C-alpha positions as CSV (number, residue, x, y, z in Angstrom):
1,X,312.7,132.9,148.1
2,X,313.8,132.4,151.7
3,X,316.9,130.3,152.3
4,X,317.2,128.7,155.7
5,X,320.4,128.4,157.7
6,X,320.3,124.7,157.1
7,X,320.3,125.2,153.4
8,X,323.1,127.7,153.5
9,X,325.2,125.3,155.6
10,X,324.6,122.5,153.2
11,X,325.6,124.7,150.2
12,X,328.8,125.6,152.0
13,X,329.7,122.0,152.6
14,X,329.0,121.1,149.0
15,X,331.1,124.0,147.7
16,X,333.9,122.8,149.9
17,X,333.7,119.3,148.5
18,X,333.6,120.8,145.0
19,X,336.7,122.9,145.5
20,X,338.6,120.0,147.2
21,X,338.3,117.8,144.2
22,X,340.6,119.0,141.4
23,X,339.4,119.0,137.8
24,X,341.3,116.6,135.5
25,X,342.5,119.5,133.3
26,X,343.0,123.2,134.1
27,X,342.2,126.1,131.9
28,X,345.5,127.8,131.0
29,X,346.3,131.2,129.5
30,X,349.5,132.8,128.3
31,X,350.5,135.8,130.4
32,X,353.3,138.4,130.3
33,X,355.6,139.7,133.0
34,X,352.9,142.1,134.1
35,X,351.0,139.2,135.6
36,X,353.6,138.8,138.3
37,X,352.8,141.4,140.9
38,X,353.7,141.9,144.6
39,X,354.4,138.7,146.3
40,X,355.8,136.9,143.2
41,X,359.3,135.5,143.2
42,X,362.0,136.2,140.6
43,X,364.8,133.6,140.4
44,X,368.0,134.5,138.6
45,X,371.3,132.7,138.5
46,X,373.6,135.7,139.1
47,X,376.7,134.8,141.1
48,X,376.7,131.1,140.2
49,X,379.9,129.8,138.6
50,X,380.0,129.0,134.9
51,X,379.9,125.3,134.4
52,X,377.9,124.6,137.5
53,X,375.7,121.5,136.8
54,X,372.0,122.2,136.5
55,X,370.8,118.6,137.0
56,X,370.3,118.4,140.7
57,X,370.8,122.1,141.3
58,X,368.5,124.0,143.8
59,X,368.1,127.7,143.6
60,X,365.5,129.7,145.7
61,X,363.9,126.4,146.7
62,X,363.4,125.3,143.1
63,X,364.9,121.9,142.4
64,X,366.2,121.4,138.8
65,X,366.5,118.1,137.0
66,X,367.3,117.3,133.4
67,X,366.0,114.0,131.9
68,X,369.2,113.2,130.1
69,X,371.4,113.5,133.2
70,X,374.6,115.4,134.0
71,X,376.8,117.3,131.5
72,X,374.0,118.5,129.2
73,X,372.7,121.7,130.9
74,X,374.9,124.0,132.9
75,X,375.1,127.6,134.3
76,X,376.9,129.8,131.7
77,X,377.0,133.2,130.1
78,X,375.6,132.3,126.7
79,X,373.9,133.4,124.5
80,X,374.8,136.8,126.0
81,X,372.2,139.4,126.9
82,X,368.8,139.4,125.2
83,X,365.6,141.1,126.2
84,X,364.7,138.2,128.6
85,X,368.1,136.5,129.3
86,X,371.2,137.8,130.9
87,X,374.3,136.1,132.2
88,X,374.4,134.0,134.3
89,X,371.7,131.7,133.1
90,X,370.8,128.1,132.3
91,X,372.3,126.9,129.0
92,X,372.2,123.6,127.2
93,X,375.8,122.6,126.2
94,X,375.0,119.0,125.2
95,X,371.9,117.1,124.0
96,X,369.0,119.6,124.1
97,X,366.2,117.1,123.4
98,X,365.6,116.4,127.1
99,X,363.1,117.7,129.6
100,X,364.0,120.4,132.1
101,X,361.9,119.8,135.3
102,X,361.5,122.4,138.0
103,X,360.0,121.2,141.3
104,X,358.7,124.2,143.1
105,X,358.8,124.8,146.8
106,X,355.1,125.5,147.0
107,X,351.9,125.4,144.9
108,X,351.5,128.4,142.5
109,X,349.1,129.2,139.7
110,X,351.4,131.5,137.6
111,X,354.8,130.7,136.2
112,X,357.1,132.1,133.5
113,X,360.7,132.4,132.3
114,X,362.8,134.2,129.7
115,X,364.3,132.0,127.1
116,X,366.4,131.9,123.9
117,X,367.1,129.2,121.3
118,X,370.1,129.1,119.0
119,X,368.5,130.4,115.9
120,X,367.9,133.9,114.5
121,X,364.5,133.4,112.7
122,X,361.0,133.0,114.2
123,X,360.5,129.5,115.6
124,X,357.1,127.9,116.0
125,X,356.7,126.0,119.3
126,X,360.1,127.1,120.4
127,X,359.4,126.1,124.0
128,X,356.5,124.3,125.8
129,X,355.4,124.3,129.4
130,X,353.7,121.3,131.0
131,X,352.2,121.8,134.5
132,X,351.9,119.1,137.2
133,X,350.1,118.9,140.5
134,X,352.1,116.2,142.1
135,X,352.3,113.5,139.4
136,X,349.1,114.6,137.6
137,X,349.5,116.8,134.5
138,X,346.9,119.6,134.7
139,X,347.8,121.7,131.6
140,X,350.3,122.9,129.0
141,X,351.0,125.6,126.5
142,X,353.5,126.1,123.6
143,X,355.2,129.4,122.7
144,X,356.6,130.7,119.4
145,X,360.0,132.4,119.6
146,X,360.9,135.6,117.7
147,X,364.2,137.4,117.4
148,X,364.8,138.9,120.9
149,X,366.5,141.0,119.5
150,X,368.9,138.6,117.6
151,X,368.3,135.1,119.0
152,X,364.8,133.7,118.8
153,X,363.0,133.6,122.1
154,X,361.0,135.8,124.4
155,X,359.1,135.4,127.7
156,X,356.9,132.3,128.2
157,X,354.3,132.8,130.9
158,X,351.4,130.7,131.9
159,X,348.5,130.9,134.4
160,X,346.4,128.0,135.5
161,X,343.0,127.5,137.2
162,X,344.5,124.6,139.1
163,X,347.6,125.3,141.3
164,X,350.7,123.3,140.4
165,X,354.0,122.5,142.1
166,X,356.1,121.2,139.2
167,X,356.7,122.3,135.6
168,X,358.5,120.6,132.8
169,X,360.0,122.6,130.0
170,X,361.0,121.4,126.5
171,X,362.5,123.2,123.6
172,X,362.3,122.8,119.8
173,X,365.5,120.7,119.2
174,X,364.6,120.2,115.5
175,X,364.8,124.0,114.9
176,X,367.6,125.0,117.3
177,X,370.6,123.0,118.7
178,X,370.7,124.8,122.1
179,X,368.5,126.8,124.5
180,X,369.0,129.2,127.4
181,X,366.6,129.9,130.4
182,X,366.7,132.8,132.8
183,X,364.5,135.1,135.1
184,X,362.1,132.4,136.4
185,X,359.0,133.9,137.9
186,X,356.4,132.3,140.1
187,X,353.3,133.7,141.7
188,X,349.7,133.3,143.0
189,X,346.8,135.2,141.6
190,X,343.6,135.9,143.7
191,X,342.8,132.5,145.2
192,X,339.5,130.8,145.2
193,X,337.8,130.2,148.6
194,X,339.7,127.6,150.4
195,X,337.9,124.2,150.5
196,X,338.7,123.5,154.1
197,X,337.3,126.9,155.2
198,X,334.1,126.4,153.2
199,X,333.5,123.0,154.6
200,X,334.5,124.1,158.1
201,X,331.9,126.9,158.1
202,X,329.2,124.7,156.6
203,X,329.8,121.8,159.1
204,X,330.0,124.1,162.0
205,X,326.7,125.7,161.1
206,X,325.1,122.3,160.6
207,X,326.3,121.2,164.0
208,X,324.9,124.3,165.7
209,X,321.6,123.8,163.9
210,X,321.1,120.2,165.0
211,X,322.1,120.9,168.5
212,X,319.5,123.6,168.8
213,X,316.9,121.4,167.2
214,X,317.8,118.5,169.5
215,X,317.4,120.8,172.6
216,X,314.1,122.2,171.3
217,X,312.7,118.7,170.8
218,X,313.9,117.6,174.3
219,X,312.5,120.7,175.9
220,X,309.0,120.1,174.4
221,X,309.1,116.4,175.4
222,X,308.4,115.4,171.8
223,X,310.3,113.6,169.1
224,X,309.2,115.6,166.2
225,X,311.8,115.1,163.4
226,X,310.1,117.2,160.8
């Protein structure tokens, strides 16, 4: 079946509109450290002083906030070195039932971090990630912690079909009285065709088509609109 230039342009415009309207909920998958290739960012807390307040802290453009305010989460050396956490790191020293929010410097679709909780047995739903595009939640995942090698924890990684610029982390306070976070990774996988580019190509093609058609009609002295 032959597809005209007009039909192609219309399809491009429609695709651009489709990509520009985000779905209400993303598809999310759990990923490992291997999902973060060239161009990804690794944020550690090496060199920051012990006791530095995390609520209001900014590192590598990431703004940290803790829902329970100051004095609950700080930079420290605990719980020591695990497979995914090494001093210095973020440690809860007070109430660990709050939400740790990270506002990212740009939109990404892949995020992860090493973590540990203060327990030495496997912990179901040891930590959870909630993804936000602006104020809109687009997805979430929960992760089970295992001895790593002593304290329960591991690496929590997530990839989303909708880019996000804010994440909220929670930890299983009923199973462990404290948590640690380190080695935060952000990245972008192969992007979808940009909506603006698709619409631009489509609208440009439509404009050229109608200009040529208008000139053709004027040159023939007719007003055929077929």
